Backbone as JSON Lines, residues from 0, in Angstrom:
{"i":0,"aa":"M","n":[0.86,-1.19,0.0],"ca":[0.0,0.04,-0.05],"c":[0.89,1.18,0.0]}
{"i":1,"aa":"T","n":[0.29,2.36,-0.51],"ca":[1.19,3.5,-0.66],"c":[0.7,4.44,0.5]}
{"i":2,"aa":"E","n":[1.52,5.48,0.62],"ca":[1.31,6.45,1.61],"c":[-0.08,7.1,1.34]}
{"i":3,"aa":"L","n":[-0.75,7.34,2.53],"ca":[-2.02,8.07,2.43],"c":[-1.82,9.52,1.94]}
{"i":4,"aa":"Q","n":[-2.58,9.91,0.91],"ca":[-2.47,11.24,0.47],"c":[-2.76,12.25,1.58]}
{"i":5,"aa":"E","n":[-2.04,13.33,1.51],"ca":[-2.24,14.42,2.57],"c":[-3.63,14.99,2.22]}
{"i":6,"aa":"M","n":[-4.38,15.34,3.27],"ca":[-5.69,15.91,3.07],"c":[-5.99,16.92,4.05]}
{"i":7,"aa":"H","n":[-6.89,17.8,3.82],"ca":[-7.38,18.88,4.77],"c":[-7.86,18.26,5.97]}
{"i":8,"aa":"G","n":[-7.14,18.56,7.15],"ca":[-7.48,17.98,8.42],"c":[-8.85,18.04,8.93]}
{"i":9,"aa":"I","n":[-9.39,19.28,9.03],"ca":[-10.67,19.52,9.68],"c":[-11.85,18.79,8.93]}
{"i":10,"aa":"A","n":[-11.88,19.03,7.62],"ca":[-12.89,18.35,6.92],"c":[-12.77,16.85,6.9]}
{"i":11,"aa":"W","n":[-11.63,16.29,7.01],"ca":[-11.4,14.93,7.01],"c":[-11.88,14.3,8.26]}
{"i":12,"aa":"V","n":[-11.55,15.05,9.46],"ca":[-12.02,14.5,10.77],"c":[-13.54,14.57,10.83]}
{"i":13,"aa":"A","n":[-14.09,15.61,10.39],"ca":[-15.57,15.7,10.5],"c":[-16.3,14.61,9.63]}
{"i":14,"aa":"A","n":[-15.73,14.35,8.51],"ca":[-16.29,13.29,7.66],"c":[-16.08,11.91,8.22]}
{"i":15,"aa":"L","n":[-14.95,11.64,8.86],"ca":[-14.62,10.46,9.51],"c":[-15.65,10.24,10.65]}
{"i":16,"aa":"G","n":[-16.01,11.28,11.44],"ca":[-16.89,11.15,12.55],"c":[-18.3,10.79,11.95]}
{"i":17,"aa":"Q","n":[-18.79,11.34,10.9],"ca":[-20.05,11.01,10.38],"c":[-20.04,9.68,9.87]}
{"i":18,"aa":"H","n":[-18.98,9.16,9.26],"ca":[-18.92,7.81,8.75],"c":[-18.96,6.82,9.81]}
{"i":19,"aa":"L","n":[-18.17,7.12,10.91],"ca":[-18.1,6.14,11.98],"c":[-19.49,5.95,12.63]}
{"i":20,"aa":"A","n":[-20.08,7.15,12.81],"ca":[-21.6,7.06,13.36],"c":[-22.5,6.19,12.51]}
{"i":21,"aa":"A","n":[-22.36,6.31,11.24],"ca":[-23.27,5.59,10.39],"c":[-22.99,4.06,10.33]}
{"i":22,"aa":"V","n":[-21.67,3.72,10.52],"ca":[-21.16,2.29,10.56],"c":[-21.52,1.58,11.85]}
{"i":23,"aa":"V","n":[-21.31,2.39,12.91],"ca":[-21.23,1.81,14.3],"c":[-22.68,1.69,14.85]}
{"i":24,"aa":"T","n":[-23.52,2.66,14.68],"ca":[-24.95,2.64,15.26],"c":[-25.63,1.42,15.08]}
{"i":25,"aa":"P","n":[-25.63,0.78,13.87],"ca":[-26.44,-0.51,13.71],"c":[-25.81,-1.64,14.62]}
{"i":26,"aa":"L","n":[-24.61,-1.48,14.99],"ca":[-24.05,-2.47,15.83],"c":[-24.28,-2.44,17.32]}
{"i":27,"aa":"L","n":[-24.78,-1.21,17.7],"ca":[-25.08,-1.06,19.1],"c":[-26.42,-1.63,19.5]}
{"i":28,"aa":"P","n":[-26.57,-1.92,20.94],"ca":[-27.91,-2.25,21.46],"c":[-28.87,-1.11,21.02]}
{"i":29,"aa":"G","n":[-30.15,-1.59,20.93],"ca":[-31.15,-0.77,20.45],"c":[-31.37,0.52,21.15]}
{"i":30,"aa":"D","n":[-30.94,0.7,22.37],"ca":[-31.07,1.93,23.11],"c":[-29.9,2.84,22.98]}
{"i":31,"aa":"R","n":[-29.01,2.53,22.06],"ca":[-27.8,3.39,21.92],"c":[-27.65,3.77,20.52]}
{"i":32,"aa":"E","n":[-27.0,4.92,20.3],"ca":[-26.52,5.37,19.02],"c":[-25.25,6.23,19.08]}
{"i":33,"aa":"L","n":[-24.48,6.14,18.07],"ca":[-23.28,7.0,18.06],"c":[-23.62,8.2,17.26]}
{"i":34,"aa":"V","n":[-23.34,9.42,17.84],"ca":[-23.73,10.68,17.19],"c":[-22.4,11.42,17.03]}
{"i":35,"aa":"A","n":[-22.22,11.93,15.79],"ca":[-21.13,12.79,15.48],"c":[-21.45,14.17,15.29]}
{"i":36,"aa":"T","n":[-20.88,15.08,15.97],"ca":[-20.98,16.55,15.78],"c":[-19.71,17.23,15.57]}
{"i":37,"aa":"G","n":[-19.35,17.59,14.39],"ca":[-17.98,18.17,14.17],"c":[-16.99,17.09,14.49]}
{"i":38,"aa":"S","n":[-16.07,17.38,15.4],"ca":[-14.95,16.47,15.83],"c":[-15.28,15.64,16.96]}
{"i":39,"aa":"E","n":[-16.6,15.75,17.47],"ca":[-17.0,14.9,18.77],"c":[-17.84,13.82,18.42]}
{"i":40,"aa":"L","n":[-17.52,12.66,18.99],"ca":[-18.34,11.4,18.82],"c":[-18.92,11.12,20.25]}
{"i":41,"aa":"A","n":[-20.22,10.98,20.28],"ca":[-20.89,10.67,21.6],"c":[-21.74,9.46,21.46]}
{"i":42,"aa":"V","n":[-21.66,8.61,22.47],"ca":[-22.61,7.49,22.55],"c":[-23.78,7.95,23.32]}
{"i":43,"aa":"M","n":[-24.93,7.96,22.72],"ca":[-26.25,8.42,23.34],"c":[-26.96,7.24,23.69]}
{"i":44,"aa":"V","n":[-27.66,7.42,24.86],"ca":[-28.52,6.31,25.46],"c":[-29.99,6.79,25.64]}
{"i":45,"aa":"R","n":[-30.95,5.96,25.17],"ca":[-32.32,6.29,25.45],"c":[-32.83,5.35,26.5]}
{"i":46,"aa":"R","n":[-33.37,5.82,27.6],"ca":[-33.84,4.96,28.74],"c":[-35.42,5.01,28.8]}
{"i":47,"aa":"D","n":[-36.11,3.95,28.64],"ca":[-37.56,3.93,28.71],"c":[-38.24,4.98,27.85]}
{"i":48,"aa":"G","n":[-37.75,5.18,26.75],"ca":[-38.34,6.22,25.9],"c":[-37.96,7.65,26.2]}
{"i":49,"aa":"A","n":[-37.17,7.84,27.23],"ca":[-36.81,9.26,27.53],"c":[-35.73,9.81,26.51]}
{"i":50,"aa":"P","n":[-35.64,11.11,26.43],"ca":[-34.73,11.66,25.48],"c":[-33.26,11.01,25.6]}
{"i":51,"aa":"L","n":[-32.59,11.05,24.47],"ca":[-31.27,10.54,24.54],"c":[-30.25,11.37,25.49]}
{"i":52,"aa":"R","n":[-29.46,10.67,26.23],"ca":[-28.49,11.36,27.08],"c":[-27.07,10.84,26.65]}
{"i":53,"aa":"V","n":[-26.15,11.53,26.98],"ca":[-24.67,11.15,26.63],"c":[-24.2,10.1,27.64]}
{"i":54,"aa":"A","n":[-23.89,8.96,27.11],"ca":[-23.28,7.92,27.96],"c":[-21.69,8.14,28.04]}
{"i":55,"aa":"T","n":[-21.15,8.55,26.96],"ca":[-19.74,8.84,26.92],"c":[-19.43,9.66,25.67]}
{"i":56,"aa":"S","n":[-18.36,10.38,25.63],"ca":[-18.09,11.13,24.42],"c":[-16.55,11.1,24.14]}
{"i":57,"aa":"Y","n":[-16.21,11.34,22.96],"ca":[-14.73,11.31,22.67],"c":[-14.53,12.31,21.59]}
{"i":58,"aa":"R","n":[-13.43,13.3,21.74],"ca":[-13.25,14.23,20.7],"c":[-12.11,13.74,19.82]}
{"i":59,"aa":"L","n":[-12.36,13.72,18.6],"ca":[-11.3,13.45,17.61],"c":[-10.36,14.49,17.57]}
{"i":60,"aa":"P","n":[-9.05,14.19,17.47],"ca":[-8.1,15.22,17.3],"c":[-8.35,16.16,16.1]}
{"i":61,"aa":"T","n":[-8.36,17.39,16.32],"ca":[-8.69,18.28,15.18],"c":[-7.47,19.18,14.92]}
{"i":62,"aa":"P","n":[-6.93,18.97,13.72],"ca":[-5.75,19.75,13.36],"c":[-6.17,21.33,13.16]}
{"i":63,"aa":"S","n":[-5.2,22.16,13.02],"ca":[-5.51,23.54,12.67],"c":[-6.05,23.69,11.28]}
{"i":64,"aa":"A","n":[-6.64,24.76,11.03],"ca":[-7.22,25.0,9.65],"c":[-6.27,24.83,8.51]}
{"i":65,"aa":"R","n":[-5.04,25.13,8.77],"ca":[-3.98,25.12,7.72],"c":[-3.24,23.81,7.62]}
{"i":66,"aa":"S","n":[-3.44,22.82,8.61],"ca":[-2.62,21.61,8.6],"c":[-3.36,20.53,7.79]}
{"i":67,"aa":"V","n":[-2.63,19.52,7.51],"ca":[-3.07,18.3,6.84],"c":[-2.83,17.08,7.63]}
{"i":68,"aa":"L","n":[-3.57,16.04,7.37],"ca":[-3.29,14.72,8.01],"c":[-2.62,13.84,7.02]}
{"i":69,"aa":"D","n":[-1.58,13.31,7.54],"ca":[-0.79,12.26,6.81],"c":[-1.05,10.91,7.28]}
{"i":70,"aa":"A","n":[-0.56,9.81,6.85],"ca":[-0.84,8.41,7.2],"c":[-0.61,8.26,8.68]}
{"i":71,"aa":"G","n":[0.49,8.75,9.16],"ca":[0.8,8.62,10.6],"c":[-0.26,9.23,11.53]}
{"i":72,"aa":"A","n":[-0.71,10.4,11.09],"ca":[-1.77,11.08,11.92],"c":[-3.14,10.32,11.92]}
{"i":73,"aa":"V","n":[-3.46,9.78,10.74],"ca":[-4.63,8.97,10.63],"c":[-4.61,7.75,11.48]}
{"i":74,"aa":"D","n":[-3.49,7.01,11.53],"ca":[-3.28,5.83,12.28],"c":[-3.4,6.32,13.71]}
{"i":75,"aa":"E","n":[-2.88,7.33,14.22],"ca":[-2.96,7.76,15.57],"c":[-4.44,7.97,16.05]}
{"i":76,"aa":"I","n":[-5.1,8.73,15.16],"ca":[-6.51,8.9,15.44],"c":[-7.34,7.59,15.63]}
{"i":77,"aa":"L","n":[-7.09,6.71,14.7],"ca":[-7.87,5.46,14.85],"c":[-7.41,4.63,15.87]}
{"i":78,"aa":"R","n":[-6.08,4.68,16.32],"ca":[-5.57,4.02,17.49],"c":[-6.33,4.53,18.74]}
{"i":79,"aa":"D","n":[-6.38,5.88,18.83],"ca":[-7.05,6.49,19.99],"c":[-8.51,6.02,20.06]}
{"i":80,"aa":"L","n":[-9.21,6.01,18.93],"ca":[-10.67,5.6,18.93],"c":[-10.7,4.13,19.41]}
{"i":81,"aa":"Q","n":[-9.86,3.25,19.0],"ca":[-10.0,1.83,19.45],"c":[-9.66,1.71,20.88]}
{"i":82,"aa":"D","n":[-8.74,2.52,21.45],"ca":[-8.4,2.42,22.8],"c":[-9.52,3.03,23.68]}
{"i":83,"aa":"D","n":[-10.11,4.13,23.21],"ca":[-10.92,4.94,24.12],"c":[-12.38,4.68,23.94]}
{"i":84,"aa":"I","n":[-12.9,4.63,22.76],"ca":[-14.35,4.6,22.59],"c":[-14.9,3.15,22.33]}
{"i":85,"aa":"A","n":[-14.06,2.23,21.83],"ca":[-14.63,0.9,21.46],"c":[-15.16,0.26,22.77]}
{"i":86,"aa":"V","n":[-14.44,0.5,23.85],"ca":[-14.96,-0.15,25.09],"c":[-16.32,0.35,25.45]}
{"i":87,"aa":"H","n":[-16.74,1.49,25.25],"ca":[-18.11,2.13,25.48],"c":[-18.97,1.59,24.52]}
{"i":88,"aa":"L","n":[-18.58,1.27,23.24],"ca":[-19.44,0.81,22.2],"c":[-19.77,-0.79,22.41]}
{"i":89,"aa":"G","n":[-19.02,-1.44,23.24],"ca":[-19.22,-2.93,23.4],"c":[-18.71,-3.61,22.12]}
{"i":90,"aa":"C","n":[-17.65,-3.06,21.37],"ca":[-17.16,-3.66,20.23],"c":[-15.67,-3.74,20.33]}
{"i":91,"aa":"A","n":[-15.09,-4.82,19.72],"ca":[-13.72,-4.93,19.7],"c":[-13.21,-4.66,18.18]}
{"i":92,"aa":"W","n":[-12.09,-4.0,18.12],"ca":[-11.53,-3.84,16.72],"c":[-10.8,-5.1,16.4]}
{"i":93,"aa":"P","n":[-11.12,-5.77,15.23],"ca":[-10.42,-6.87,14.9],"c":[-8.99,-6.68,14.39]}
{"i":94,"aa":"T","n":[-8.11,-7.59,14.42],"ca":[-6.77,-7.4,14.12],"c":[-6.44,-8.22,12.83]}
{"i":95,"aa":"A","n":[-5.47,-7.66,12.08],"ca":[-5.03,-8.34,10.85],"c":[-4.13,-9.54,11.27]}
{"i":96,"aa":"A","n":[-3.83,-10.44,10.35],"ca":[-3.02,-11.56,10.61],"c":[-1.58,-11.12,11.06]}
{"i":97,"aa":"S","n":[-1.2,-9.95,10.71],"ca":[0.08,-9.5,11.14],"c":[0.08,-9.04,12.59]}
{"i":98,"aa":"G","n":[-1.09,-8.94,13.24],"ca":[-1.19,-8.47,14.59],"c":[-1.41,-6.98,14.67]}
{"i":99,"aa":"T","n":[-1.41,-6.23,13.55],"ca":[-1.67,-4.89,13.6],"c":[-3.18,-4.65,13.34]}
{"i":100,"aa":"T","n":[-3.66,-3.44,13.78],"ca":[-5.07,-3.21,13.57],"c":[-5.26,-2.82,12.09]}
{"i":101,"aa":"L","n":[-6.56,-2.87,11.79],"ca":[-7.07,-2.59,10.48],"c":[-6.56,-1.09,10.07]}
{"i":102,"aa":"S","n":[-6.54,-0.24,11.1],"ca":[-6.12,1.2,10.75],"c":[-4.77,1.21,10.12]}
{"i":103,"aa":"A","n":[-3.97,0.3,10.47],"ca":[-2.55,0.31,10.05],"c":[-2.41,-0.35,8.62]}
{"i":104,"aa":"V","n":[-3.32,-1.08,8.25],"ca":[-3.05,-1.88,7.07],"c":[-4.04,-1.73,5.91]}
{"i":105,"aa":"A","n":[-5.2,-1.2,6.1],"ca":[-6.26,-1.15,5.16],"c":[-6.48,0.27,4.55]}
{"i":106,"aa":"R","n":[-5.36,0.82,4.03],"ca":[-5.41,2.15,3.34],"c":[-5.02,1.95,1.91]}
{"i":107,"aa":"D","n":[-5.51,2.77,0.93],"ca":[-5.03,2.77,-0.33],"c":[-4.56,4.18,-0.84]}
{"i":108,"aa":"A","n":[-4.08,4.19,-2.0],"ca":[-3.56,5.46,-2.52],"c":[-4.46,6.64,-2.58]}
{"i":109,"aa":"D","n":[-5.75,6.41,-2.6],"ca":[-6.78,7.37,-2.62],"c":[-7.22,7.78,-1.21]}
{"i":110,"aa":"G","n":[-6.62,7.26,-0.24],"ca":[-6.97,7.63,1.19],"c":[-8.26,6.88,1.64]}
{"i":111,"aa":"V","n":[-8.65,5.84,1.01],"ca":[-9.74,5.04,1.43],"c":[-9.35,4.17,2.58]}
{"i":112,"aa":"I","n":[-10.04,4.27,3.79],"ca":[-9.79,3.41,4.94],"c":[-10.82,2.34,5.02]}
{"i":113,"aa":"E","n":[-10.57,1.11,5.24],"ca":[-11.54,0.13,5.68],"c":[-11.7,0.15,7.1]}
{"i":114,"aa":"I","n":[-12.83,0.38,7.68],"ca":[-13.17,0.48,9.11],"c":[-14.02,-0.73,9.46]}
{"i":115,"aa":"A","n":[-13.53,-1.55,10.35],"ca":[-14.35,-2.77,10.76],"c":[-14.48,-2.81,12.33]}
{"i":116,"aa":"F","n":[-15.61,-3.19,12.65],"ca":[-15.89,-3.45,14.15],"c":[-16.35,-4.94,14.24]}
{"i":117,"aa":"E","n":[-15.95,-5.74,15.25],"ca":[-16.42,-7.06,15.44],"c":[-17.08,-6.99,16.76]}
{"i":118,"aa":"P","n":[-18.42,-7.04,16.8],"ca":[-19.21,-6.89,18.07],"c":[-18.8,-8.12,18.94]}
{"i":119,"aa":"R","n":[-18.84,-7.94,20.25],"ca":[-18.58,-9.0,21.26],"c":[-19.72,-9.89,21.41]}
{"i":120,"aa":"R","n":[-20.9,-9.44,21.03],"ca":[-22.14,-10.33,21.16],"c":[-22.49,-10.86,19.86]}
{"i":121,"aa":"G","n":[-23.18,-12.02,19.85],"ca":[-23.64,-12.58,18.57],"c":[-22.41,-13.39,17.94]}
{"i":122,"aa":"D","n":[-22.65,-13.71,16.84],"ca":[-21.69,-14.55,15.9],"c":[-20.81,-13.54,15.2]}
{"i":123,"aa":"P","n":[-19.62,-13.53,15.65],"ca":[-18.63,-12.61,14.94],"c":[-18.55,-12.77,13.47]}
{"i":124,"aa":"A","n":[-18.64,-14.01,13.03],"ca":[-18.52,-14.27,11.61],"c":[-19.54,-13.55,10.77]}
{"i":125,"aa":"E","n":[-20.73,-13.33,11.44],"ca":[-21.81,-12.69,10.73],"c":[-21.9,-11.19,11.01]}
{"i":126,"aa":"A","n":[-21.23,-10.8,12.07],"ca":[-21.46,-9.42,12.6],"c":[-20.35,-8.47,12.1]}
{"i":127,"aa":"I","n":[-19.25,-8.88,11.48],"ca":[-18.23,-7.95,11.07],"c":[-18.81,-7.03,10.0]}
{"i":128,"aa":"V","n":[-18.66,-5.77,10.22],"ca":[-18.98,-4.75,9.3],"c":[-17.73,-4.08,8.68]}
{"i":129,"aa":"L","n":[-17.53,-4.07,7.42],"ca":[-16.39,-3.42,6.83],"c":[-16.9,-2.41,5.94]}
{"i":130,"aa":"E","n":[-16.61,-1.14,6.15],"ca":[-17.07,-0.07,5.34],"c":[-15.93,0.77,4.87]}
{"i":131,"aa":"P","n":[-15.97,1.23,3.58],"ca":[-14.86,2.07,3.1],"c":[-15.19,3.51,3.57]}
{"i":132,"aa":"F","n":[-14.23,4.19,4.02],"ca":[-14.3,5.63,4.38],"c":[-13.46,6.37,3.22]}
{"i":133,"aa":"V","n":[-14.29,7.15,2.37],"ca":[-13.56,7.94,1.39],"c":[-13.53,9.36,1.84]}
{"i":134,"aa":"P","n":[-12.37,9.87,2.1],"ca":[-12.18,11.17,2.71],"c":[-12.69,12.22,1.64]}
{"i":135,"aa":"P","n":[-13.11,13.4,2.26],"ca":[-13.53,14.48,1.26],"c":[-12.17,15.17,0.56]}
{"i":136,"aa":"P","n":[-12.5,15.71,-0.56],"ca":[-11.38,16.34,-1.33],"c":[-10.95,17.52,-0.51]}
{"i":137,"aa":"P","n":[-9.65,17.94,-0.74],"ca":[-9.22,19.2,-0.12],"c":[-10.09,20.33,-0.58]}
{"i":138,"aa":"P","n":[-10.07,21.44,0.21],"ca":[-11.02,22.57,-0.09],"c":[-10.92,23.14,-1.58]}
{"i":139,"aa":"D","n":[-9.76,23.17,-2.04],"ca":[-9.52,23.72,-3.47],"c":[-10.16,22.87,-4.46]}
{"i":140,"aa":"E","n":[-10.01,21.47,-4.25],"ca":[-10.72,20.63,-5.23],"c":[-12.21,20.59,-5.11]}
{"i":141,"aa":"A","n":[-12.7,20.85,-3.81],"ca":[-14.15,20.85,-3.67],"c":[-14.75,22.08,-4.33]}
{"i":142,"aa":"R","n":[-14.05,23.24,-4.25],"ca":[-14.51,24.42,-4.93],"c":[-14.56,24.24,-6.46]}
{"i":143,"aa":"V","n":[-13.57,23.68,-6.98],"ca":[-13.48,23.4,-8.45],"c":[-14.59,22.47,-8.92]}
{"i":144,"aa":"A","n":[-14.79,21.3,-8.06],"ca":[-15.88,20.37,-8.44],"c":[-17.25,20.97,-8.32]}
{"i":145,"aa":"G","n":[-17.45,21.95,-7.41],"ca":[-18.77,22.48,-7.12],"c":[-19.06,23.58,-8.08]}
């Protein structure tokens, strides 16, 4: 695999949070959902029909507006996630045959990252969800495309 393309940090982190929320929420018990707001991820809990309340939250590292994320920074973000928030989600991050996490091995030249969670409950063979995260284009490319 090649080095992850550098990309605009803030847009990337916000898009990663939205993607994680969409991938993870279906894996959670029915009273929980993962909500992404900007760079913050929160596990929300509904009790007996009452409004959602925060069970735990995690702030994704947010670079300055002028900085970019390279492959090492992306790996650090995903390592932090697996260490900090996976426990609260009741999910384990599967490891590759090499013993490294998917965050370190499943990247391609276009910056696509394969994100997988293996729930602790149920049959892991049926429960693994692997979703590609395609980062947003840098701001200059987004303006040209729009």
